[in-house]
Structure formats: C-alpha cells, structure tokens
ROFIRO-108519 format. One record per atom (N, C-alpha, C): residue in three letters; atom name; x, y, z; residue number from 0. Coordinates in Angstrom, 3 decimals, m for minus. Atoms other than C-alpha are relative to their C-alpha. Layout:
PT   res   atom          X          Y          Z     n
PT   ALA     CA          X          Y          Z   NUM
...
//
This chain:
PT   res   atom          X          Y          Z     n
PT   MET      N     m0.632      0.652     m1.023     0
PT   MET     CA    m27.571      2.646     m0.780     0
PT   MET      C      1.347     m0.154     m0.095     0
PT   GLU      N     m1.307      0.186      0.252     1
PT   GLU     CA    m24.473      1.622     m2.636     1
PT   GLU      C      0.912      1.174     m0.100     1
PT   SER      N     m1.005     m1.003      0.034     2
PT   SER     CA    m23.099      5.104     m2.877     2
PT   SER      C      0.341      0.437      1.083     2
PT   GLY      N     m0.702     m0.213     m1.267     3
PT   GLY     CA    m22.197      5.520      0.612     3
PT   GLY      C      1.786     m0.735     m0.103     3
PT   PRO      N     m0.876      0.488      0.074     4
PT   PRO     CA    m19.620      2.864      0.546     4
PT   PRO      C      0.730      0.550     m1.130     4
PT   ALA      N     m0.940     m0.358      1.001     5
PT   ALA     CA    m18.120      4.075     m2.916     5
PT   ALA      C      0.480      1.466      0.729     5
PT   ILE      N     m0.660     m1.054     m0.493     6
PT   ILE     CA    m17.808      7.453     m1.504     6
PT   ILE      C      0.872      0.016      1.167     6
PT   PHE      N     m1.116      0.642     m0.881     7
PT   PHE     CA    m16.131      6.299      1.660     7
PT   PHE      C      1.373     m0.128     m0.454     7
PT   ALA      N     m0.814      0.847      0.443     8
PT   ALA     CA    m14.040      4.069     m0.376     8
PT   ALA      C      0.933      1.287     m0.924     8
PT   SER      N     m0.344     m1.033      0.566     9
PT   SER     CA    m13.268      7.069     m2.945     9
PT   SER      C      0.993      0.719      1.076     9
PT   GLY      N     m0.602     m0.849     m0.820    10
PT   GLY     CA    m12.254      9.195     m0.097    10
PT   GLY      C      1.149     m0.202      1.073    10
PT   ALA      N     m0.979      0.723     m0.819    11
PT   ALA     CA    m10.208      7.086      1.794    11
PT   ALA      C      1.056     m0.406     m1.194    11
PT   PHE      N     m0.902      0.478      0.520    12
PT   PHE     CA     m8.270      6.159     m1.142    12
PT   PHE      C      0.520      1.731     m0.730    12
PT   MET      N     m0.386     m1.062     m0.004    13
PT   MET     CA     m7.724      9.753     m2.221    13
PT   MET      C      0.790      0.912      1.120    13
PT   LEU      N     m0.176     m0.749     m0.892    14
PT   LEU     CA     m7.070     11.355      0.897    14
PT   LEU      C      1.613     m1.016      0.529    14
PT   PHE      N     m1.120      0.813      0.231    15
PT   PHE     CA     m4.277      8.619      0.996    15
PT   PHE      C      0.986      0.223     m0.897    15
PT   GLY      N     m1.008     m0.191      1.030    16
PT   GLY     CA     m2.589      9.111     m2.120    16
PT   GLY      C      0.388      1.789      0.232    16
PT   ALA      N     m0.491     m1.031      0.040    17
PT   ALA     CA     m2.736     13.012     m1.506    17
PT   ALA      C      0.968      0.020      1.099    17
PT   GLY      N     m0.822     m0.085     m0.773    18
PT   GLY     CA     m1.128     12.690      1.508    18
PT   GLY      C      1.334     m0.465     m0.208    18
PT   LEU      N     m1.777      0.122      0.297    19
PT   LEU     CA      1.853     10.363      0.441    19
PT   LEU      C      0.486      0.558     m1.176    19
PT   LEU      N     m0.899     m0.729      0.984    20
PT   LEU     CA      2.370     12.452     m2.541    20
PT   LEU      C      0.690      1.073      0.741    20
PT   LEU      N     m0.317     m1.120     m0.677    21
PT   LEU     CA      2.337     15.692     m0.278    21
PT   LEU      C      1.514     m0.777      1.115    21
PT   TRP      N     m1.223      0.470     m0.787    22
PT   TRP     CA      4.983     13.618      1.982    22
PT   TRP      C      0.961     m0.329     m0.988    22
PT   THR      N     m1.172      0.505      0.431    23
PT   THR     CA      7.123     12.525     m0.350    23
PT   THR      C      0.449      1.266     m1.187    23
PT   VAL      N     m0.719     m1.553      0.633    24
PT   VAL     CA      7.438     16.112     m2.173    24
PT   VAL      C      0.570      0.751      1.108    24
PT   VAL      N     m0.798     m0.621     m1.130    25
PT   VAL     CA      8.045     17.653      1.439    25
PT   VAL      C      1.612     m0.746      0.177    25
PT   ARG      N     m0.895      0.724     m0.287    26
PT   ARG     CA     10.686     14.780      1.971    26
PT   ARG      C      1.201      0.294     m1.385    26
PT   MET      N     m1.124     m0.089      1.108    27
PT   MET     CA     12.688     15.303     m1.422    27
PT   MET      C      0.677      1.325     m0.099    27
PT   THR      N     m0.670     m1.100      0.494    28
PT   THR     CA     12.342     19.120     m1.518    28
PT   THR      C      1.238      0.308      1.342    28
PT   HIS      N     m0.762     m0.424     m1.304    29
PT   HIS     CA     14.197     19.033      2.205    29
PT   HIS      C      1.456     m1.019     m0.371    29
PT   ARG      N     m1.007      0.772      0.070    30
PT   ARG     CA     16.510     16.514      0.678    30
PT   ARG      C      0.299     m1.346      1.158    30
PT   ALA      N      0.247      1.284     m0.892    31
PT   ALA     CA     15.370     13.796      3.374    31
PT   ALA      C     m0.011     m1.505     m0.631    31
PT   PRO      N      0.385      0.928      0.444    32
PT   PRO     CA     15.306     10.345      2.966    32
PT   PRO      C     m1.741     m0.415     m0.084    32
PT   VAL      N      1.717      0.651      0.623    33
PT   VAL     CA     11.760      8.787      0.929    33
PT   VAL      C      0.014     m1.301      1.365    33
PT   ALA      N      0.154      1.490     m0.506    34
PT   ALA     CA     12.480      5.123      2.645    34
PT   ALA      C      1.335     m0.186      0.254    34
PT   HIS      N     m1.540      0.266     m0.339    35
PT   HIS     CA     15.435      4.248      4.937    35
PT   HIS      C      0.553     m1.159     m0.531    35
PT   GLY      N     m0.701      1.018      0.315    36
PT   GLY     CA     17.713      1.918      3.061    36
PT   GLY      C     m0.142     m0.365     m1.429    36
PT   VAL      N      0.219      0.333      1.408    37
PT   VAL     CA     16.664      2.334     m0.216    37
PT   VAL      C      0.486      1.088     m0.770    37
PT   HIS      N     m0.685     m1.152      0.527    38
PT   HIS     CA     17.983      4.502     m2.820    38
PT   HIS      C     m0.848      1.318     m0.521    38
PT   PRO      N      1.090     m1.191      0.053    39
PT   PRO     CA     16.269      7.901     m2.997    39
PT   PRO      C     m1.096      0.178     m1.296    39
PT   SER      N      0.971      0.447      1.200    40
PT   SER     CA     15.356      7.743     m6.554    40
PT   SER      C     m1.322     m0.819     m0.272    40
PT   VAL      N      0.758      1.071     m0.008    41
PT   VAL     CA     13.964      4.359     m6.541    41
PT   VAL      C     m1.268      0.157      1.239    41
PT   ALA      N      1.399      0.024     m1.312    42
PT   ALA     CA     11.952      5.017     m3.089    42
PT   ALA      C     m0.769      1.299     m0.601    42
PT   ALA      N      0.681     m1.188      0.325    43
PT   ALA     CA     10.806      8.625     m4.758    43
PT   ALA      C     m0.976     m0.421     m1.175    43
PT   ALA      N      0.401      0.570      0.938    44
PT   ALA     CA      9.921      6.907     m7.857    44
PT   ALA      C     m1.332     m0.980      0.329    44
PT   LEU      N      1.111      0.962     m0.893    45
PT   LEU     CA      7.660      4.010     m5.879    45
PT   LEU      C     m1.113      0.817      0.505    45
PT   THR      N      0.985     m0.976     m0.802    46
PT   THR     CA      6.136      6.650     m3.577    46
PT   THR      C     m0.968      0.539     m0.911    46
PT   THR      N      0.570     m0.495      0.817    47
PT   THR     CA      4.952      8.250     m6.434    47
PT   THR      C     m0.825     m0.440     m0.698    47
PT   MET      N      0.565      1.250      0.255    48
PT   MET     CA      3.819      5.444     m8.166    48
PT   MET      C     m1.499     m0.209      0.545    48
PT   PHE      N      0.798      0.562     m0.629    49
PT   PHE     CA      1.831      4.362     m5.572    49
PT   PHE      C     m0.892      1.070      0.277    49
PT   SER      N      1.166     m1.227     m0.144    50
PT   SER     CA      0.203      7.905     m4.506    50
PT   SER      C     m0.578      0.046     m1.194    50
PT   LEU      N      0.992      0.079      1.461    51
PT   LEU     CA     m0.849      8.075     m8.197    51
PT   LEU      C     m0.932     m1.092     m0.226    51
PT   ALA      N      1.337      1.629     m0.199    52
PT   ALA     CA     m2.635      4.606     m7.977    52
PT   ALA      C     m0.934      0.348      0.520    52
PT   SER      N      0.703     m0.119     m0.901    53
PT   SER     CA     m4.167      5.493     m5.195    53
PT   SER      C     m1.052      0.975     m0.537    53
PT   LEU      N      0.724     m0.935      0.540    54
PT   LEU     CA     m5.473      8.699     m6.549    54
PT   LEU      C     m0.960     m0.402     m1.178    54
PT   ALA      N      0.701      0.543      1.075    55
PT   ALA     CA     m6.756      7.052     m9.494    55
PT   ALA      C     m1.297     m0.976      0.457    55
PT   LEU      N      1.430      0.800     m0.537    56
PT   LEU     CA     m8.603      4.423     m7.548    56
PT   LEU      C     m0.716      0.850      0.519    56
PT   GLY      N      1.135     m0.687     m0.618    57
PT   GLY     CA    m10.254      7.123     m5.883    57
PT   GLY      C     m0.774      0.402     m1.038    57
PT   LEU      N      0.655     m0.865      0.875    58
PT   LEU     CA    m11.213      9.056     m8.843    58
PT   LEU      C     m1.225     m1.436     m0.874    58
PT   TRP      N      0.304      0.993      0.578    59
PT   TRP     CA    m12.092      5.288    m10.483    59
PT   TRP      C     m1.491     m0.294      0.815    59
PT   CYS      N      1.384      0.624     m0.977    60
PT   CYS     CA    m14.754      4.585     m7.371    60
PT   CYS      C     m0.829      1.452     m0.233    60
PT   LEU      N      1.026     m0.929      0.199    61
PT   LEU     CA    m16.350      8.176     m7.595    61
PT   LEU      C     m0.827      0.275     m1.227    61
PT   SER      N      0.343      0.237      1.211    62
PT   SER     CA    m16.960      7.446    m11.226    62
PT   SER      C     m1.076     m0.955      0.193    62
PT   ARG      N      1.061      0.766      0.124    63
PT   ARG     CA    m18.836      4.567    m10.297    63
PT   ARG      C     m1.312     m0.096      0.764    63
PT   ILE      N      1.379     m0.917     m0.644    64
PT   ILE     CA    m21.528      6.539     m8.504    64
PT   ILE      C     m1.045      0.228     m0.738    64
//
C-alpha cells in the first residue's frame, strides 16, 4: 500500500525535473532568457540545480519502494 504514493511522488518529481531541464536547455540553445530580470548564467545555473535536485529526489523516492 505504501508503494503507490512513492511511485506517484517519484513520477511527479522526475517529470518536473526532466521538463525543467529540457526547458532550460532549449532556452539556452536559442539564446533566449531563462528568467526575466536575472543574469543569464545565474538563471541557467539555478534552474539546472533545481532540475537535478528534483530528479535526484525522484530517484530517492523510487529507492524507498
């Protein structure tokens, strides 16, 4: 019974992390701003860090099953 919420949470975290990482890469390749009003390198670094953290959290949730 406890594996259902863990699978859902890991899927949500991994989907968000992968989507954010993909969005950041596409914005950077098109030389478009990642976040308005923020220096481009800071915005890219922060979004990459948060997307990798979300992916790691999703993997951690899967390891708890």
